[in-house]
N, C-alpha and C positions, 0 to 999 in steps of 0.2 A: 495377570489378567487385564488389569487397567492399562498397563503399558502395551499389551498386545492390541487392545481396542484402539489406543491412540495411534499406534503404528499403522494399523489397518486403515483408519480414517485418513491419515496423512497420505498414505500411498494411493488412496482413491479420491483425493480431494478435488482434482479437476473434473472427473465425471459427476461428483456430488454437486459441485457448483453449477455446472452446466445443466444438470438435472433440476436443480432448484429454479434456475432461470426459465427452463422449458415449462415446468409445471406452473410457475407463476404467470407466464405469458398465456398459457392455455386457459387457466382459470380467469384471468383478467379479461380475456376476449369473450369468454362464456358468461361471465358475471361482472359487468362493469362496476358494480358496487364495491369491488376490491379497492377502488380509489380511497375508500374510508380507512384503509390500512395505513394511510399517511401518518395518522396519530401514533402508530406503533413503531415508526422508524427510529425515533430518538431513544426510547427504552431498549429496542433491539440493538442499536449501536452501542449504547452504554454497556450492555451486557457483553457484547462481542469484544469491545475494547478492554474491558476488565480481564476476561479470560485470555485475551491475546497478550496483554501486558504482563500477565502472570507468568507467561513463558519467557519473558525477557529477563535475563540475569542482571537485575538491578545492582546486585552486590559485586558484579564482575568488572566494574569500571577500571580497577587497577590492572586486571588481566588484559583488558583491551589495550591499554596504553603500554603494556609490557612488550607488545609486538609493534613498536612505534613505526617501523617502516610500512607495515601493512595499514596501520591506522592513518598515517599521513597520505598514503595512496588512496585509501577509501574516501577520505574527506575531500581530497583534491578532485577525484572523479565525480563525487556526488554534489559538491558545493561550488565547484568552479567549472569543470568541463561540461557536465550535464546542463547546468543553467545556461551556458553559452549555446549548447545545442538547442535547448528549449527556446531561447531567444531567437535563434535563426528560424526554427520551425514556426514560431509564432507569427512570422511574416506571411505565412501561408494561410493564416486564419482570417475569417471575415472580420470586419471592424465591430461587429455586435459585441457589446460589453460583457454580457453573460457568457457568450461562447468563449471569449478570450480568457475570462476569469476562470471558468470551469476547467478549460484545458491546462492552463498554467498551474492551477492548484494541484493538479495531478502530476504533471511532468516535473515539477520542482521538488517533489517530496519522495525520498527513497523509502522503500518498504522496510518494515521492521518485524514482519511475522513470517508469512509462508515463503519468503525468499530463501530462508535458511534451508527449508525442506527441498526446494527445487535446486538449490546450490549443491546440496548433498547428492541428489539424484544425478546431477550433471558432473560428478567427480571433481567438485571444487572443495577446497579446504574450508568447510563451513564453520568450524569451531571459532576462529577469530572473528568471523562475521557475526555469529551469535553473540559473542562477548561485546561486540561494538554496537549492538542495536540500541542500548540506552543513549549512547552518544549521538547516533544518527537521529533518534527521535527528538532529543532536546535541541540539537542544533537546527533541525529543519523547522521546528516551531519558532525558534528565535529568528531565523533568517527569512522565513517565508514572507512576513510583511515587508521586509527590505526588498526582496526580489520582486514582489508584486508592485511595489511602488516604482521600481525602476522599469518594469516591462509593460505595465498596463498603461493605456491611454487615460486621459483625464476622466472620461465617462465611466470607464470600467473601475478606475480607482475609487470613484465615489460610491460604488456599490459595497466596498469593504468598509463597513462602519465599525469603529473600534469597539463600541459597547457590545453588540451581539457577538462579534468575533471573540472578545475576551470572555463573555459569558459561555459561549460554546466551548472555548478552550478549557476553561476552569472546570466545567461540569461534565464534559464528555471526553476530555483528555487528561487533564491534571488530576481530577478526582479518581477516575478509574486507575490511573497510574499510581497514585498514592495508596489506594486500597490494595492494589496488587503488591506494592512494597510491604505493606503491613502483613499481608498473608504470607509473603515470603519470609518475613521475620518470624512469624508464628510457626511456619513449617520448619524453620531452622532450630527452634527451641522446644517444640513439643511434638509428640507422636501424633496427636490428633490433628495438629496443623499440617504435618507432613501428609497424613491421609487425605485431608481436605484438598490440599494443593494437588495431590496425585489425581484425585477424582476430577477436579476442575480442569486438569490438564487434558482431559479427553474432549473438552467442549469447544476449543477454538474452531475446528472445522464445522461442526454442526451450527455453532453460533454465526459463523460467516455465511453459511448456507441460508440461515433464517433471515439475515440482513438482506442478502441478495433477493430472496423470495419476497420479502416485505417491500423493498424498494421497487423491484420490477412490477409487482402486482399493483402497487399504488400509482406507478408512472404510466404503465401501458394504456389504461383507459384514457389518458390525456396525451398519448404519444403523438397524436396528430399535430399538436402544437410544438413538439420537440423534435419530430423526425428530421426536418430539414437541418436543424442544428447538429444533430447526431451525424448526419451524412457529411457535413462539412468537416467534422473533426476526425472521422475515422481514417481518412488518408494520412493525416498528420500523425495519428497514433501508429499506423502501420510503418511510416517512415522512422518514427522514434524507435519502434521495436526492432527495426533492421539496423539502425545506426548506433543506438545507445550501447549495446554490448561490445561493439567494436571500439567505441570511445573508451569504455571502461577497460577493455583489454589493452588498448594502446597506452593508456596512462599507467597501467600496472607494469607493463614491460619497460616503460621509460624509467620507472622507479626500481627496476631490477628484481621484481618479485618472481618467486618460483611459479611454475605453471598452475599448481593447485590454488595458490593464493590469487593469482591473476584471474583465474576463472571465477573465484568468489567476488572479486571486484567487478567483473563483467556482469555477473548475475545481479549484483546490487545496483549497478548503473542502469540496467534494463528494467528492473522491477520497481513499480511505484506504489505509493501508499494510498491508493484510491479510497478504500473504505474508511481509513482513519481520518482523511480530510473531509469526508462526506458531512460530518456534523458542522464543520466550518462553512461548507458550502450552503448548508440548510439555514445558516444564520443570516444569509444575504436576503434582503427584501426581494420578493418575487422570484425566489429560487426555483420553485416548482412550476412546471415539470422539467425545465430545461437543464438546470445544473445537475440534478441527480441522473438524468438520462445521459448527459455528457460524461459523467464520472463512471457510471456503470458500463458505458460503451468502451471506455479505456480498459476496464477490468476484463471484459470479454476478449478484446484484442490481445491483451497481455497474456491471458491464460492459454490462448492458442500459441502465442509466441513461446511460452514456457515449454510447451510440448516439443517445439523445435529446438530450443536451447538445450534441453537435457540430452538430446541426441547429438547436437552439433558441438557443444562446448567441450566434451571430452577429446575432440580431435584437435583443439587448440593447444599448441605447445607440446605435442606428443614427443618431439625430439628434445624438449627441455626437461630438466628435473621436475617431477611432480610433487 
């Protein structure tokens, strides 16, 4: 029963997310007081990140490295090829520090949650991608400050203060990740823990919808100040959505991966960690409303892209072994 509910929610996650955004937008326009929901963003994010990380197989690091060719390809695509693409696309962004920071925060971080579901729907080999998610998460958090230092101009770099960044990382990423690891240990040792983990496994899609609702409802009343910024980044996001899967596929074929694995790398290259980096963005002074709006805009462009990917990706490599 629990597994059926989880499968049903995952199969319908795109309309659920768009529905949450639509309802939040309508309510925010009718009742501008929803801007007060800003205070609920951090707790909602913490809850979402905990149930999301709970689905990440933290004990499967050994399995991830067992398929070393796939892992090497995945890391090359996400931490070499895609940053180069992001650096090229960043030249199309206006010089505004907040806009550049928001766009790069998203484009430099590979997704560790719903990408697995979309990869499965797109006939990719999602199992090694799922096993690799802890590595992707840890590496992106370690490398993100390095990439931002290299790609941001001096004004934008000043916005990334170490103190708030570390605080956000510890309490909204490291703490939920550690708690998820403890629950996984409990689930592996006790029936009660397994039942708790199973029930919590139903929550990632609803929790993500709640975060989208909260962010959109709090940002829309102030969107007049962020709309111009959003309009400048959307074309860059569209270009990324078009080019990133091709970059991932190309890297995968260079490494000689089978078609199913190559599709998984393409999905990973194209799917970004927007909601996971949102707490890091909120730690930036003066983040509201521009940074959340920029990040949510990428999520919406990406969700549309995923609908295209799950139909187009199966056609890639049809003549190669899957």
